[in-house]
Residue, then its C-alpha position, 0 to 999 in steps of 0.5 A: m722694788t722698792t724699801p722703805d730705807a732705799a732713801a738711806l743710800d743718800h742720806p748725807d749724815r751716814s757714818t760707818v763709825r757712828s753706825l758700829l759704835r751703836l755696837w757697842p752696848y751688845v759688845r760690853p758684857v764680853r769686852a774683857r775677852w774681847f781685848g784678851a783677844a785683841f791683845v793676844a792678837v797683838v802679841a802675836s803679831c809682833l812676835s813676827l817682827v822678832f824674826p828679822l831680828i834674830l836673822k840679823w843676829m844669824v847673818d851677821g853672827p854664826v853665818a859670817e862667822h861659820d858657826p854651824a852651830g849657831v845657826w842651828l840655835g837662830a834655827l830653833y829659835l825661829l821654830l819656837l817662835g813660830f808655835a808661839e806666834a801660831g798657838l796665840f791665834g789659836l787661843r785668839r780665837w778660842l776667846v772670841a768665838r763663843p762670846l760673839a756668837g752671843v752677841e750675834a745672838d742677843m741682837r737676833a734675839d732683840l730683834y725679833r722681839h722688837l718686831q713683835r712690838l712694831p705697829v701693824a702699820f709698820h709690817d705694813r710698809w716694809a716687805s718681810g724679805q728685808l727684815l729677814s735680810r737683816a736678822t740673817t745675813d746682816l746680823m752674821l756681817v756684824r759678827m764676821f766684823l767683830a772677830f776679824p776685821l775690828t780685831f785686826l785693824l787695831v793688830n794690823a796699826v800696831t804691827i806696822l807703827a812697830g815694824i816702821a819703828i824698827m827699820l826707822a832704827q835700822q837704817w833711817t833712809l831705807g825706812l823713809v823711803l818705804l814711808a813714801p808710799a803711804l800718803p797715797v795709800m791714805v787718799v785712796c783708802w778715803f776715796f775708796e770708804r766713801r764709794y764702796s760703802e755706798v755700794a754695799r748698802r746697795a747690795q744689802d737692799q738688792v738682797g733684801d729684795l730677793t729674799t723676798v721674792v723667794e719667800e713670797s714664791v714659797l708662800g704663793i706656790r699654789i697661785i704660781k702653778g694654779f695660774g702657770r706663771h712659774r716662767s714670770q717669776a723665774r724671769a723676775f728672780r732673775e732680774l732681781s738676782r742679775t741686779l744683784r750679781g751687777t752690784e757685787l760685780v761693782k764690789a769686786r772692782l773696788l776692791a780689786s782697785i784698791w788692792g792694786v795700789i796697796v800692794t803695787l806702791p809697796e812693792f815698789a818702795i821695798g824694790a827701791a830700798l833694796v836697791l838703795g841697801t845693796v848699795q850702802v851694803a857694797d859701799g860698807r855703810l851697812s851690814a849685810g845682817t842690817l839689809v837682811a832684816f831691814l827687808s824681812t821686816a818690810l816683808a813681814l809688814r806686807w799683809p798687814v798693808d795688803s789686807i788695809g782694803f779687806l779690812i775696809a771692806m768687811s767694815q763697810e759693810a759691817g757698817t751698812a749692816t749695824e744700820r740696817y740693823f738699827e733702822v729697824m730697831d729705832a722704829t718706834p714700838e706700840s707702847d707697853g703700857a696706856t697712851a694719852p687718848a687722841p684729842v677730839a674736836g667740836p661739840v664732843k669734847a662736852r659729850e667727853s667730859t660726861a664720860g669722863a665724869a662716868r667713869d671718875g664715878d664708875a672707878t669710885a662705885a668699884r672702890d666702894t663695891g670691889g666690884p669692877a666698873g661698869q656694873g651695877s650703876p647707872a654710869a655702867d648702862g650709858e658707857g658699858g659695852l663698846r662705844f665709838h666716840a667721834v672715832g676717825f682714822r687715816y694710815p699714817d703713810a697716807p697723802a694729806d690731802a686723801p679723806p679719811v678712811l673712817d670719819r666721826i664713827d660713833l656706834h655703842v654695841r651695848p653689854g652683851e649685844s651683837m652688832a653686825l656692822v655691814g657696807a660695800t667693799g671698802t667703807g672701811k669695816t676691817t679697819l674699824t674692828a681693827l682699832v678695838p684691839r689697837l691693831h691700828e691707833v685711832t686718828s680722832g675720837r676715842i673708843t671705850l670698853d665698859g666706859r674706859d678709854i682702850t687708849e688709858m689701858p695696857r695693850e696686855e690688858l686690852r688684848e686680854l678682853v678682846a678676842v679677834a678672828f680674821e678674814e683671812p685665818t693665819l695658823f702658824s707651824a704648830t700643833v691644831g691646839e697649839n694654834v687654837l690655845m692661842g687664845a687662852d690664857g696659860t692656864a687653858g686645857r683640853e676642856e677649853l680646847d674641845r669647847a672651841l671646837a666644838v662651838a666652831q664645828a671644827g670636829f675633824a681636827h679630831a679626825l687628823p692622824r695625830g688629832t689636835d697634836t697635829q702639825v698644820g705645816e706654815q701657813g695652816l696650808s694643809l688644811s682647806g680654807g674652810q678648815r683654817q677658817r673654823l680654828a682660827l674663830a676657835r682660837a678666839v672663842v676658847g678664851r671667853p673673852r668679854f669683847l668679840v670681833l670677828d672680821d667676817p669669820l664664815s666666808a670660807l664655809d658651806v652654807h651647812t657647815e655655817a648653819a652648824v657653826e652659827a647655831a653654836l655660835r649664838r651661844v657663845l655671843a650670848e655670853t659677850t659683846a660682839l661686832i661683827v662684820a657680815h656680808r651674809p644675811s644668815t651672819v647678820l642674823l646672829a647681831d642683835r642689831v645691825a650697823l650700815i657703814s657707808g662712806g666711812r660713817i654710820a650711814a644707819v643703826g637698826t635690827h636687820h628687818e627695820l634697815l630692810r624696811t626703811h633703808a634702801e642701800y642696805a636692801h641693796l647689800m642684802s639683796g646681792a648678798e641672797e644673789d650670792g648666796r644662791 
């Protein structure tokens, strides 16, 4: 399965260290506890190096002198050290558990907020499973890295250096024997780090693909069952699962190979040191206690050395998880405020200059009269309502030689007017409506609301002015009332809810088990298509918007319900400026005028009856719609 981030696997500038350093802003607020935990862990680990020194004292002292009391005293020292080491490691865990869980929660919250601000084009390109895996599995790996590998890479490094210093101080010749494997181990770790990073990234991307398949299968369960496609879906799942299993086995083989090297070479060195040390003890050049302490120190360093491969593997997985996380966080979000309008070439510039002067005049009039621009002035009459000025649009990922979806759209929906948008499938109707609330940004030209360029308006203000209802209604796992009131500000209550349900002929909501407090379930699939569409329409009108954009909002309704909704909707349309994508003549008749879009351009504008008489393409579309209706 292709994902937008697949190219990252071969990116030449990838660096685990650079990726992990980007976590510092999240770690900074809890740095005191993290550094405290690391210090406690270093102390606890270094305590283990005191054990060999006590053994040396016991062997060369009480044991050699046959002093039982001294042996019991040494045993007591060892027991106390063991309790101290265990207590310090427990304290380390307590110090990091809560703050690092908070770091994970903060990163997840930031990711969710950022996803809400990313443009629709981003979500069109990215599989939802890839985003889910970044918010769950990847962040879990990051938290585990901060809690364990990051700390113990430091702890083990300090422990190894301290242990080597102790061994060299006890017997430098034996210490050099144990240091012999250091260079081969470092070379193997370097090769392992590069290879394991690539495989870990591949595995995490495959987890995202697998998550996507599971999510789509759950959401599309009715289609799968309806067409009997459960076997093919199961095969697709098994193939992805088998691919992921193969990648995980590659990871296991890599980890096994480095562990084999890291464990075997030090064992040979310890064996050689044991033989050489025994000879020195036999020759009287080394005390038995020193040899015991030396070998005990070497054995105490086995876990810090053996864990290097494991810690590097976890660090690489955390590095790729961090990289995947910031691939989303680095995506450019929609701006909170206004942006510069898109440039327009040719003679439109002259019109825009005039329009700009008109807008300046509107603003001045608004300041003088205390009212909003666009009301009570000649400029408002010309620039009011919803207007498209030579608007062009192409999708960001479209080939450079592909024709634009929309090309020089000039259209004016006057204040209080309803405009129906009619055209064949694929002519850009839905895309045009998505440009009004800036779900997509115009490629060229501009759109104005009551004379104001929408790119000069804060998005929050724009989306308070414009309400939308899409052909494919989306409901959330919430109550009916919460879904509908999502289209209004926080002050809307029961009266507005009942009014919106009445307009949308959604009285069925009151007959649900708990009325408007009934949970509709994920995607609202517990309701019929027509019920979901009526609730989506209610959501669009509940806030009494100044501008209403409806994308074929009645397509899933039966004839009688459609007629009732249209009768109620006419009263709403009389109070707003509306752009309605329509396929049925009955929906077209809701509008004051009709715009025919063909080949990405406005082919004709007029009333329904005028276009029937004067435009063959429109008459053909309407005749087909009437046949479909019958």
